N, C-alpha and C positions, 0 to 999 in steps of 0.2 A: 609409209605403211600404216601406222598407227593410227593418224590418221584417217587415210581408207578403213581400217579395223573399227571402228568409231563408228563411221559415215554407216556401212554397214549396218553394225548392230544398230543403231538408231533406227535404223529402215524395219531392222527385223521386229523393234518394238514396237516403232506405228502399225506394223501390218498386223502384230499379235493385238494390237488391241483393237483399232479399229473391225478385226474378226468378232471377238468378241463382245464389240458393242452393237454388231448388224447379227450377232447368231442371241442373244441373251437375252428372251422375249417379256422380261418379267422387267428389265429397264424400260426396254421399248414400250413396250402396251400401260406400263404404269404413265408417262409420260405421254402416251396419247390419253386417255383414260383421268387425266388428273388435269387439261387443259397444258401442260406446260410444254409449252410451243420451245421455248429456248434450248431446251431439252434436246429434244424432236425433231428442231433441227438440225443442231450439233450431230445427231444417231445418220439420219440419214446422208449430212454429209459426207461422214466418215463409211457411207458406203448401205448403211444399213436400206433393207428391201421393204419398202411402202405400202408391198401388196405381199407379206410374212404374213402366216393364219401364226393365231395365238396358238397355246397350249387348247382354250378351247376348244379350235377348227375354224377361227371367223378371222376376216381380214380387218385389219388395223382402223378402214370406213367402219365397220360395222359398230368396233369398240367405240369409236366417236361421236356414233348416234344413239348405239347405246350412254353413253352416258352427258349426251347432251354437250358437247363440247365443238360446238363449230369451228371455234380457232385451232383448233386441232385438225380437222377434215380439209379445214383449206392450207394446211399446212401440207397436209397427205399429199392432197391435189397438184401441188405446186409443182411434188416430188418424186410426182409418177403412178399415185395412184390412178386405179381402174375404176372409173365410178359405176359399170356396167359388168363386173367381172361376178362370177355368178360363184355363191358359198356352196355347198351341198349343206342340206339340213337346216342353213340361215335365210338362202336366196339372194334379191338385190337389196345393196345400202338403202334407192331411195322408195324401196316399199317399206325398209323397218320405218326409214323413216319417215313414213307416210301413216304407218300403224302407232308411231312414238306420238303422234303432231307437233312435229317439229315443219313449219313452213320456211325457218331461216334454210335449214339442213337440205329442205328440198331445192330451193329456190340454186341453194351453190350449187348442189347436184346440175338442177337443170342445164343451168350458167356452163355444166364444163359437161357438157353430152350425154350427158343420164338421157336412156329415154323417158319421156313423159307418161307412154302405157306398158309398160314393164306391166308383169306378175306376178304372183305370188307360187306358192306349190296349188293350188287348189285352181287358178283361175282367175283372182280376182286382180284388178288392177291398183296400183298404186292408188288411185282415184276413187275407187270403191270400199278401200284396204280405210281409207283416209274418213270418206261420209260414214261406214258400217262402225268409226268408233269414234263418231259426232266430232270430228276437227275440222271443224266444219273453214279455218283459217287454213291448214293445211288440200285443203280441196279447192279455196277460192286457188292459190295458186296455183294447185293444178289445172283446172281449167284455165285461168291466167296464159297459162304456158303450152296452151297447147294438150291438151288429152283431149282422145279420145270420149267426146261425151255421149256417143250411143254405140257404145264399145258393149258388148253381151259377157257376161260372167258364166258364173254357177250356176245352171238352171233357166238362163238365157233370161236371166235380171242386165239390167242399163245404173247406172249411176244413178238416175230418177227415182228406179225403184229401191233404193236403196236410200234415197236422201226420204223418199214416202215412207220408207219403213220407220225413217227417226226422224219423222215431221221437221223434218232440215227447208225451213219456205226458203232461209235465202240461200240454200242449197242448191234447189229447186228451181229458183229463180233465172238464178247464176249458167243454169245448166242451159234454161229456154232461152236467156238473152244468147245462148254459146250456140244455138240450133240443133239442142236435144228435140229426140222424138215424145212426147208423152206422153206418146197412145200405142211404144212396144208393150206386148204382149209376153207375157215371165212361162215357160212351161206349162206351167198351174193356169196360164190363159185369165191372166191377171193383171190389170194397168197398173201405173203409180196411184194412180185417184182410185182406184179398187183393193189396193194395197190400207190407204188409209182409211178409206172407209169402215176394213174389217178392223182396226187395228185401234178406230177411235179415236187419231187426230184430224181434231178440225182446223187447223190453224191450215196442214197440205189439203186437207179436201177443200176447204174454202180457194185458197187459190191454185187448183188444177181443177173445179169445175166454176171458178174464172177464167181461164183458159179458155174451155172451151164455150158460154158464153158469148167470149171476143171475135170464135170463128161462129 
């Protein structure tokens, strides 16, 4: 009888500890933000929710992106974090990774079925967000992994328009090689070449005019 009571008491203590572990956001998100994968794994093994919301209203994956902790993101995904979970006020993790310019994080998300054509609240694709923030490597990853290079965003702008706006010849070349239409017009009637000319981006102008000469 005594042994049984001790056993029940031990189980109760274990359950209480597990509940505290999965409901204490400070400990959990500190592990995420600092890349403490050992502690994070321990908490997840005890039953912590990999999709729980932080006091800021963001998912653990968002915190991993904010703190540039790819290792934390890997652990979270292993334990069931949803890479396509839309968070009110924050959007999708892959779009935020594009904004932050983290190609490793983007590749991780894409390798676990994140949508390469995910958009932010303004309708800009992750690819457009990466280009607009001058994160060339992040944009290259998205192009390589199948992002729609002809998709239109706000103002009917395509990824090529954003690349022309930022004089990013490398991205313009990647887009062209991936099948992008380099003559699409915005709502204002501008092609990527006309945008580059208006902004005085000589390198982009030369590249885009070269495409015209080639045809």
